[in-house]
C-alpha positions as CSV (number, residue, x, y, z in Angstrom):
1,M,94.3,104.4,101.4
2,T,90.7,103.2,101.1
3,N,88.1,105.3,102.9
4,T,85.8,103.6,105.3
5,I,82.1,104.3,105.8
6,L,80.3,103.0,108.9
7,F,76.6,102.5,109.3
8,Y,75.9,103.4,113.0
9,P,72.2,102.6,113.6
10,L,72.6,101.8,117.3
11,A,75.2,104.5,118.1
12,D,73.5,105.5,121.4
13,S,71.7,102.3,122.3
14,C,74.3,99.5,122.5
15,P,73.4,96.8,125.1
16,N,77.0,95.7,125.7
17,G,78.4,98.5,127.8
18,C,82.1,97.8,127.3
19,L,84.4,99.6,129.7
20,Y,86.6,101.1,127.0
21,C,83.9,102.3,124.6
22,F,85.0,105.2,122.5
23,E,81.9,107.3,123.2
24,D,81.6,109.8,125.9
25,P,79.1,108.2,128.4
26,S,77.0,111.4,128.2
27,F,76.3,110.6,124.5
28,R,74.1,107.7,125.6
29,K,72.7,109.3,128.7
30,E,71.4,112.3,126.8
31,N,69.5,110.0,124.4
32,V,70.8,112.0,121.4
33,F,68.9,109.8,119.0
34,T,65.5,108.3,119.5
35,G,65.7,105.4,117.1
36,Y,67.3,105.4,113.6
37,D,66.1,106.4,110.2
38,K,67.5,103.7,107.9
39,Y,66.5,105.5,104.7
40,K,68.3,108.7,105.6
41,M,71.3,106.7,106.6
42,A,71.2,104.9,103.3
43,E,71.0,108.2,101.4
44,S,74.0,109.6,103.3
45,V,76.1,106.5,102.5
46,K,75.1,106.8,98.8
47,R,76.3,110.5,98.7
48,L,79.6,109.6,100.5
49,V,80.2,106.8,97.9
50,E,79.3,109.0,94.9
51,N,81.4,111.9,96.2
52,G,84.4,109.9,97.3
53,K,87.4,108.4,95.5
54,G,87.9,104.8,94.7
55,S,85.8,102.0,96.2
56,P,85.2,102.7,99.9
57,Q,84.6,99.9,102.4
58,V,81.1,100.1,103.9
59,I,80.7,98.4,107.3
60,L,77.6,97.8,109.5
61,H,79.0,98.8,112.9
62,G,77.9,99.3,116.5
63,G,76.7,99.4,119.0
64,E,75.7,95.7,118.8
65,I,74.4,95.0,115.3
66,L,73.0,91.6,116.4
67,A,70.4,93.6,118.4
68,L,68.9,95.0,115.1
69,P,65.5,93.5,114.1
70,I,66.1,91.0,111.3
71,P,64.2,93.0,108.6
72,D,66.4,96.1,109.4
73,L,69.6,94.0,109.4
74,E,68.7,92.7,106.0
75,F,68.0,96.2,104.8
76,F,71.5,97.4,105.8
77,L,73.1,94.3,104.3
78,S,71.3,94.9,101.0
79,E,72.5,98.5,101.0
80,I,76.1,97.5,101.7
81,K,75.9,94.9,98.9
82,K,75.4,97.7,96.4
83,Y,79.0,98.8,97.1
84,N,80.9,95.8,98.4
85,E,80.8,92.3,97.1
86,S,81.1,90.8,100.6
87,P,79.5,93.1,103.2
88,N,81.3,93.5,106.5
89,V,79.6,93.7,109.9
90,Q,81.2,94.2,113.3
91,T,79.8,92.6,116.4
92,G,80.8,92.1,120.0
93,L,78.7,88.9,120.0
94,G,76.7,90.2,122.9
95,V,73.3,89.0,121.5
96,P,72.6,85.3,120.6
97,I,73.2,84.5,116.9
98,T,70.1,82.8,115.5
99,Q,69.6,80.7,112.4
100,E,68.0,83.9,110.8
101,H,71.3,85.7,111.3
102,I,73.2,82.7,109.7
103,R,70.7,82.7,106.8
104,L,71.3,86.4,106.1
105,F,75.1,86.1,106.4
106,R,75.1,83.3,103.9
107,S,72.6,84.9,101.6
108,Y,74.5,88.2,101.4
109,N,78.0,86.6,101.5
110,V,78.8,88.5,104.7
111,F,82.2,88.4,106.3
112,P,81.5,88.9,110.0
113,G,84.0,90.8,112.2
114,T,83.9,89.8,115.8
115,S,85.2,91.8,118.8
116,V,86.5,89.4,121.5
117,D,89.6,89.9,123.7
118,G,90.2,86.2,124.4
119,P,88.6,83.5,126.6
120,P,86.0,84.7,129.1
121,E,88.5,85.6,131.8
122,F,90.4,87.8,129.3
123,N,87.2,89.3,127.7
124,C,86.2,90.9,131.0
125,L,86.4,94.5,129.8
126,R,83.7,93.9,127.3
127,G,80.1,93.6,128.3
128,P,78.0,94.8,131.3
129,R,79.9,96.0,134.3
130,D,78.2,94.0,137.0
131,L,79.6,90.6,137.5
132,E,76.5,88.5,137.1
133,N,75.4,90.1,133.8
134,N,79.0,90.0,132.5
135,K,79.2,86.3,133.2
136,K,76.0,85.8,131.2
137,F,77.4,88.0,128.4
138,Q,80.6,85.9,128.2
139,E,78.5,82.7,128.0
140,V,76.6,84.2,125.0
141,V,80.0,85.2,123.3
142,V,81.3,81.6,123.7
143,R,78.2,80.1,122.2
144,N,78.2,82.6,119.3
145,I,81.8,81.8,118.4
146,Q,80.9,78.1,118.3
147,T,77.8,78.8,116.2
148,L,79.9,80.7,113.7
149,K,82.4,78.0,113.5
150,E,79.8,75.2,113.1
151,S,78.1,77.2,110.4
152,G,81.3,77.2,108.3
153,L,81.3,81.0,108.0
154,K,84.7,82.7,107.9
155,F,85.1,85.5,110.3
156,G,87.8,88.0,111.5
157,N,88.4,89.2,115.0
158,I,89.5,92.3,116.8
159,S,91.2,91.9,120.2
160,I,92.1,94.9,122.4
161,L,95.5,94.4,124.1
162,S,95.4,95.4,127.8
163,K,96.7,94.0,131.1
164,A,93.5,91.9,131.2
165,N,94.8,89.7,128.3
166,A,98.3,90.8,127.0
167,S,100.5,91.3,130.1
168,P,103.7,89.2,130.0
169,D,102.0,86.4,132.0
170,K,98.9,86.3,129.6
171,I,100.0,87.1,126.1
172,D,101.1,83.5,125.3
173,K,97.6,82.2,126.3
174,L,95.9,84.9,124.2
175,I,97.9,83.7,121.2
176,E,97.1,80.1,121.9
177,W,93.4,80.9,122.2
178,S,93.5,82.9,119.0
179,L,95.3,80.1,117.1
180,C,92.5,77.7,118.1
181,T,89.5,80.0,118.0
182,T,89.7,83.0,115.7
183,Y,93.0,82.4,113.8
184,G,94.2,85.9,114.9
185,G,93.1,89.1,113.3
186,R,93.5,92.7,114.5
187,F,95.3,93.2,117.9
188,N,94.9,96.9,118.8
189,P,96.3,98.5,121.9
190,L,93.8,99.6,124.5
191,F,92.5,103.0,123.5
192,V,92.0,105.1,126.6
193,P,89.6,108.0,125.7
194,W,90.6,111.2,127.4
195,Y,87.4,111.4,129.4
196,K,88.3,108.1,131.2
197,E,90.4,109.8,133.8
198,N,89.7,107.1,136.4
199,E,91.7,104.2,137.8
200,E,89.2,101.6,136.5
201,I,90.3,102.0,132.9
202,L,93.9,103.4,133.4
203,Q,94.9,100.4,135.4
204,Y,94.4,98.1,132.4
205,A,96.7,100.1,130.0
206,L,99.9,98.2,129.1
207,T,103.2,100.0,129.6
208,P,105.2,100.8,126.5
209,K,107.6,97.9,127.2
210,E,104.7,95.5,127.8
211,L,103.0,96.5,124.5
212,S,106.3,96.2,122.6
213,S,106.8,92.7,124.0
214,A,103.2,91.7,123.0
215,F,103.7,93.0,119.5
216,L,106.9,91.1,119.0
217,K,105.3,87.9,120.3
218,L,102.4,88.3,118.0
219,L,104.8,88.9,115.1
220,N,106.7,85.7,115.9
221,A,103.4,83.8,116.1
222,A,102.4,85.1,112.6
223,I,105.8,84.1,111.2
224,R,105.7,80.6,112.7
225,N,102.0,79.9,111.9
226,P,101.0,80.9,108.3
227,S,97.3,80.6,109.2
228,F,97.6,83.1,112.1
229,E,96.6,86.7,111.2
230,F,98.4,89.7,112.7
231,A,97.0,92.6,110.7
232,L,99.3,95.2,112.2
233,F,102.3,93.2,110.8
234,K,101.0,93.5,107.3
235,E,100.0,97.2,107.8
236,V,103.5,98.1,109.0
237,A,105.0,96.3,106.1
238,S,102.6,98.1,103.7
239,A,103.7,101.4,105.1
240,L,107.3,100.6,104.5
241,L,106.7,99.1,101.0
242,G,104.6,102.1,99.8
243,D,101.2,100.4,99.6
244,F,98.5,103.1,99.5
245,R,96.1,100.6,101.2
246,S,98.0,100.7,104.5
247,V,95.9,101.4,107.5
248,C,94.6,104.9,108.4
249,T,96.8,104.8,111.6
250,F,99.9,105.4,109.4
251,N,98.3,107.6,106.7
252,R,98.4,111.1,108.2
253,C,94.8,111.1,109.3
254,D,93.2,114.5,109.6
255,Y,91.6,114.6,113.1
256,L,89.1,117.2,112.0
257,I,87.8,115.2,109.0
258,T,89.2,111.7,109.3
259,S,89.2,109.0,106.5
260,C,86.6,107.0,108.4
261,S,83.0,108.4,108.1
262,P,80.4,107.0,110.5
263,V,76.8,107.7,109.5
264,L,74.8,108.3,112.6
265,P,71.2,107.2,113.3
266,D,69.7,110.4,111.8
267,G,71.8,110.3,108.7
268,T,74.4,112.8,110.0
269,V,77.9,112.1,108.7
270,A,80.4,112.2,111.6
271,R,84.2,111.9,112.1
272,C,85.8,108.6,113.0
273,D,84.2,107.0,116.1
274,R,87.5,107.3,118.0
275,C,86.9,111.0,118.0
276,F,83.6,110.5,119.8
277,Q,85.6,110.8,123.0
278,D,85.4,114.6,122.5
279,G,81.7,114.7,122.8
280,Y,81.2,116.3,119.4
281,Y,80.9,114.4,116.2
282,L,80.6,116.5,113.0
283,A,83.5,116.7,110.6
284,S,85.2,119.9,109.3
285,Q,84.5,121.0,105.7
286,K,88.2,121.8,105.1
287,P,91.1,119.3,105.3
288,S,94.3,120.1,107.1
289,N,97.8,118.7,107.2
290,A,98.9,120.8,110.1
291,R,99.3,117.9,112.5
292,W,101.9,115.8,110.6
293,K,103.6,118.9,109.3
294,M,104.1,120.1,112.9
295,L,105.1,116.7,114.2
296,E,107.7,116.5,111.4
297,Q,109.4,119.5,112.9
298,T,108.9,118.8,116.6
299,E,108.2,115.5,118.5
300,C,109.0,113.3,115.5
301,K,111.8,115.3,114.1
302,G,114.6,113.0,112.9
303,C,112.6,109.8,113.6
304,R,113.7,107.0,111.2
305,Y,110.1,105.9,110.7
306,F,108.2,109.2,110.5
307,V,107.8,108.9,106.7
308,A,106.0,105.6,107.2
309,C,104.2,106.3,110.5
310,A,103.6,110.1,110.5
311,G,103.0,110.1,114.3
312,G,100.2,107.5,114.3
313,C,96.5,107.9,115.1
314,P,95.7,111.5,116.4
315,A,93.0,110.1,118.7
316,E,95.8,108.2,120.5
317,G,97.8,111.5,121.0
318,Q,99.8,111.7,124.2
319,N,97.9,113.1,127.2
320,G,94.7,113.1,125.1
321,D,96.1,115.8,122.7
322,F,95.4,115.0,119.1
323,R,98.3,117.3,118.0
324,S,100.8,115.1,119.8
325,K,102.3,111.8,118.5
326,T,100.7,108.5,119.5
327,A,101.0,107.4,123.1
328,Y,102.1,104.0,121.7
329,C,105.1,105.5,119.9
330,E,107.7,103.2,121.5
331,A,105.7,100.0,120.7
332,Y,105.1,101.0,117.1
333,Y,108.8,101.9,116.7
334,T,109.8,98.5,117.9
335,L,107.5,96.8,115.4
336,F,108.6,99.0,112.5
337,Q,112.2,98.2,113.4
338,A,111.6,94.5,113.5
339,V,109.7,94.4,110.2
340,E,112.3,96.6,108.5
341,N,115.0,94.2,109.5
342,M,113.0,91.3,108.2
343,L,112.4,93.0,104.8
344,R,116.1,93.9,104.4
345,K,117.3,90.5,105.2
346,M,114.8,88.8,102.8
347,F,115.4,91.3,100.0
348,P,118.9,92.8,100.1
349,G,119.0,96.1,98.2
350,I,115.3,96.7,98.7
351,F,114.1,100.3,98.7
352,L,111.7,101.3,101.5
353,T,109.7,104.4,101.9
354,I,111.9,105.5,104.7
355,D,114.8,105.7,102.3
356,I,113.2,108.7,100.5
357,H,112.8,111.6,102.8
358,N,110.1,113.3,100.7
359,Y,108.3,110.1,99.9
360,Y,104.9,111.4,100.8
361,E,105.2,114.5,98.6
362,E,106.8,112.6,95.7
363,Y,104.6,109.5,95.6
364,V,101.5,109.6,97.8
365,I,100.2,113.1,96.9
366,P,100.6,112.7,93.1
367,G,99.5,109.1,93.3
368,K,102.7,107.7,91.8
369,R,103.5,104.0,92.2
370,F,106.4,103.3,94.5
371,N,108.5,100.3,93.4
372,P,110.5,98.9,96.4
373,F,112.4,96.6,94.0
374,M,113.6,99.3,91.6
375,R,117.2,98.4,92.3
376,W,116.4,94.8,91.3
377,D,115.0,95.9,88.0
378,G,118.4,97.3,87.0
379,I,120.2,94.2,88.2
380,F,117.8,92.0,86.2
381,T,118.4,94.1,83.0
382,D,122.2,93.9,83.5
383,T,121.9,90.1,83.9
384,L,119.9,89.9,80.6
385,R,122.6,91.9,78.8
386,S,125.4,89.6,80.0
387,M,123.4,86.7,78.7
388,S,122.6,88.3,75.4
389,P,124.5,85.9,73.1
390,E,122.3,83.0,74.4
391,L,119.1,85.1,74.5
392,K,119.6,86.4,71.0
393,L,118.9,82.8,69.8
394,L,115.5,83.3,71.4
395,G,115.0,86.7,69.7
396,W,115.9,88.9,72.7
397,T,118.2,91.9,72.4
398,P,118.8,94.8,74.8
399,D,117.1,97.2,72.5
400,S,114.0,95.0,72.2
401,E,113.8,94.8,76.0
402,M,114.0,98.6,76.3
403,E,111.5,99.0,73.5
404,R,109.1,96.7,75.4
405,K,109.5,98.7,78.6
406,N,109.5,102.1,76.9
407,P,108.0,102.1,73.5
408,G,109.9,104.6,71.2
409,S,113.1,104.6,73.3
410,T,116.5,103.3,72.4
411,G,119.3,104.4,74.8
412,T,119.6,103.8,78.6
413,T,121.6,105.4,81.4
414,K,122.0,104.6,85.0
415,N,121.2,107.1,87.8
416,K,123.1,107.5,91.1
417,H,121.3,104.4,92.5
418,G,122.5,102.2,89.6
419,I,119.0,102.0,88.2
420,L,118.5,101.8,84.5
421,H,116.1,104.1,82.7
422,S,115.7,105.9,79.4
423,D,118.2,108.6,78.5
424,S,117.2,112.3,78.7
425,N,115.9,112.4,75.1
426,S,113.8,109.3,75.5
427,R,112.5,110.4,78.9
428,A,111.4,113.7,77.4
429,S,109.3,111.9,74.9
430,S,108.0,109.1,77.1
431,G,107.4,111.3,80.2
432,S,109.1,108.7,82.6
433,G,111.9,109.0,85.0
434,C,113.7,106.4,87.1
435,G,110.9,106.4,89.6
436,C,113.0,106.8,92.7
437,G,112.7,110.6,93.1
438,C,116.4,111.3,92.4
439,G,115.5,113.4,89.4
440,K,117.8,111.4,87.1
């Protein structure tokens, strides 16, 4: 999984005022930060990159990044460019995009990420809460989308699924709008921070069945329209296929540290912005696997998809408890089930992560590559052997094939799965097993 670093220069001064903002409202009321120190922020990002593993994704994030002065926007883009070839920014499009913005986006090869929940009547949870100002906000959003499209810039989008845009009577229109406007993107369920214990936000949360239905309709749209992006579809498939790059939601996120590291206006490194609902922001110094270990023995015990899901995002924990499994368990289960069925029908005999009960310990922790087509490797080699008289004319022999795969080896055996690998003597010298975790 790739770690994510967020520049958060306007953490407590976003002009948009979206109803479902992650942050505890007291964060902004208390004026925790008076401005931002871009140089301290840049130093913190540099340290995170240097001390991290791999190549983290660095994103310029909220509040509303379009509200930054142009020179400061360019400063942050130039910093991100040091680490990522194509800088990512995330905007709710609440401030008019100017030609200066377009110039910078082109100059730095920026891939803008937008946050829009659909046409204006569906996007009503974003923006100021009074009707008149919200109407003006929606007009700006529509103009900004048009400006981005006319400029030729490619952009991604995040839509939050709620009763405002994804109830059974609205989801088809949301998909139609996305196909014509943003070509899909991320569709995340409405995140209800625990401090939002009021009817205004709770009334917009989809029921488990409504969210399940919305997910399946989005999945169907992605299958029928190759240009339509449904990121969660790919992320569920990645979790089943053993791709380490699958989203943090399914990667045993540690709520006390988190894999996402926002850098606040004063350069402080915080936990994932979803944790801002707690009213405190600093991360722990010591990682913990207590949550998923506990869920494995309690709420998620025996779940078919626990190996791939691990209980979901801790910030989405049932009843606001990060120790519990995600409140969207039923909908995620439905999507995992649908994607599993698709993969098994397309690739009979495929190995999925859920087929190996200790997949996380055997593959993820040591960083071993998981091969979902390991059974097919054996079938392919058997086919080559049966064709050996013809292939010998081309210089191929079973031994030469084994030598190519495992230099220095000669014999092969099959394990209990029917997968070919070197015999015990060859394996001792080459240090390789069958790769399926069976020990043979």
